[in-house]
N, C-alpha and C positions, 0 to 999 in steps of 0.2 A: 688765468686760472689761479685762484688763491688756494694754497696748500698749507695745512697746519698739522702739527703733531699734537696728539693728546696722550698724556700718560696717566692712566687710571691708577690710583694709589690708595689702597685700603690699609689701615693700620693692623687690623687683626688678620691672622693667617693660621690655619689649623696646624700646619706642620712646623711653622717657625714664626710665632707671634712677634710682631714688631720688627720684622726683618728689614723693612725699608728704612728704619732708623738706626740700623747697626752701622758701626764704624768700619769704613773700608778705606784704609790708608789716609786717615785724617778728615774724610768727608763721609756723610751718610750715604747709604746706597741710593736713596731717592735723589739726592743732590747730584751724585755722580751720573745717574741716568739722565737727569734733566740736562746737565752740562754736555753730556755726550750727544744728545739729540740736537742741541743748539749748534754744537761744533761740526755737525755734518754739513751745515749750510744748505740743507735741502728744503727747509721750511720757512714760510713767511712768518710764522709764529709758533712757539712751543709753549704748551700749558701742562701743568699738573692739575688733575681734578681728583679731589679727595673727599672723604667723609670724616676726616680726622683733624681736629684742631692742632694736634701735635705736628702732623705732617705739613699742614697749612703754614704754620709759623716757621717751620724749618726751611721750607722753600722760599717763603717771603724774606726771611732774614738773609738767605743766600742770594737775594736779588732776582729770584725767578718769578715767573708768572704762574699764579695758582688760583684755582676756582674751587669753591666749596659746593658739594652736592647738597641739594635741598631735600632730596628724597632718599629712601632706602632702595638699593638696587641689588638684583640677583646676579648680574653679570657686568662685565666691563663695557659692552656695547651700550647697555642702558645708561650707565653712568656718563659715558661720553656723549650720547645722544642728548641727554638733558643739558649738558654743558654747551653744546654747539647749536642748540635749537634757535637761539636768537643771534648767532654770529654769522657774519657775511663771509662764508667760505664755500669752496667747491668740493675739495677733496680733504678728507680727514684720515690721518694715519695713526693707528693705535700702536703706541710704543709701550712695551711691557715695563712696568716700574721696577721689576726685580731683575732686569737684564741691563746692567750698566755698561756692558761692552758691546755697543751697538754696531751692527753690521751695516755700514753705510751703503755698500755696494748693492746688497739685497733690497734695501729700502728704496734706492734709486730705481731699481728695476720695477718695483711696485708702482712708483709714481709714473714711470714711462708708459705703463699700460694705459693710463688715462690720457696721457699726452698724445698717444697714437690712436686712441679710440674716438675718432672724429664724429662717428655716428652716435656716440654715447650709448652703446649697447651693453657695456660692462658695468655692473653695479658694484662689485667688490673685486679686489685682488688680494691674494694671500700666498704664503710660502709653503713649500713642501721640500722634504729632504729624504733621499733614499736611505732605507735601513735594510741591513742584511743579517744582523744578529737575530737568531730565533727568539731569544729572550726578549729583545726589544719589540719584535713583531707581535709576540703573544701578550705583551704587557698591556693591560687595559688602561693604564695611565697614559700610554702613547696613543693618541688619536690618529688613526690611519685614514687616508683619503684615496679615492679612486677618481680618475678623470676620463673624459672622452678624448677622442683623437685630436681635439683642438685645445686640450689642456683646461677645459672647463670642468669644475667639480661635479661629479655625479652623486657621490655620497661620502659621508664621514662616519666612522664607527670606531668604537673601542674594541670591537671584535676584529679577528683577522680577515681583512678583505684585500684582494679577492681570495676566495678559497681555492687552493690548488688541487683540484680533483685529479687531473691528469699530470703525473709527475714528469712527463716528457715535454710538457709545455713550460716555457720559461715565464716566470712571474716576477715582477718587481713590486716591492712594497715601499710605500711612502708614508712618512710621518708628517702630520700637519703641524706647522709651527704657528702659534697663535698670534701672528703679526698680520694686521689687516690694513688695507687702504680702502676707504669707502667713498662713494659719492654721498654727499650730505643727504640727498633725498632717500637713498636706500637705507641709511642709518636711521632716519626718522620714521620710515615705514616699519622697520624692525621695532623701534621703540613703541610704536602705536599698535603693534600686533601682539595678542596674547601668546604665551608659550605654546608651541605646537606639539602634537603628540609624540613624534619621533624625537624631537628635541628633549622632551620631558623624560623619555625612556633612556636616552643615551647620555643626557646631561652634556650636550655639545651645542653651544649657541649657534655655530655656523649652520647647523641643520635647519634652523628656523628660516634662514634666508632662502635655502633651497625649497623648503616646503611652501613658501609663498611666491616662488617663481623667479627669484633673483639669480643672476648669472655671476658666478664666482670664477675668475681667471686665476689659475694656480701657476706660480712661477717656481721652478726648481732652483734650489740653492745647494751648495755643498758645504756651507758654513753651519756648524753646530754652535748655537749660542751658549754662553755661560750664564745660565740662570741661577738665582739664589733662592732655593726652596728649602734648604736645610742648613743647620750650623756647619755641616761639612762642606757644603757649597761655598759658604762664606770663607772658610779657611782656604779652600782652593783658589778663590778669587784673590785673596790676600797674597797667596804664594805666586799667583800669576803676575800681580803688580810688582812683587818683589823682583821679578826677573825681566820686567819690561825696561 
C-alpha cells in the first residue's frame, strides 16, 4: 500500500494573504509544514501542490517536492485530485499547509484505518475533536460532525448539531478537523462529481462525499492543532517555538 501526503497551498487567503510565505523562526510556514510532514516518516512521498509560482519556487529551493496546479479549484480536494490523477498511489493524506505543527499520532491513526480495512469498505477517514465551550459550538466557522454508532459520519454542518431538545439527555459536540485520508478512487470520484446541493448550501466539501454515498470513518483526537489563519496566530506560533 503506497501512502503519500499532499499539502494544498494557495498563496491568497482572505483573512491573512500570503500567510504560507510568512517567516516562522527562519523558515516560511509552508516549508516548515512540508518538513514536518516528511519528519513524521509516515509517508512514502510528500508533495506540496500549489497554484502559486512564489510558493512553488520556495518549496523547490528548500529541496521539497512540489507540483503546480494546471486548473483553478474551489477546494483542496479538487486541487489534490488533479495532482494525484496520474500517480501510482493507494492512500492520499491531505495535510493542511497552514498547520506546521503536525500531529503525527493522529495522522497515524488515519492511516491505520485503511491498513485494517481489508474489505476496502472505507472511502475516507477524518478527525473530530470534542468541543464543550458554547461559543465554539455555536460558531458557524466551526464545522460540527455527527456520527453513527460505528463512528461513520452521518452529517457535517455549520449549525449546532445535534440539537438538544431534551436538556436531561447528555449530548456531546464534535468539531470536524479538516484533515483527510482518502482512497485515491474516492478522491477521483469527488473530483469528477459536480458540487452537490447540501455542499453548496453549507460550503463544506465533506458533504459531497456523503451525498454521493461515500463512507467516512471519523477518528476522535484530543489534540487541537495550531493553525495559522491570522497574524495573531502567527505570533502565537512564534511564541510557541520560542519555548520549545
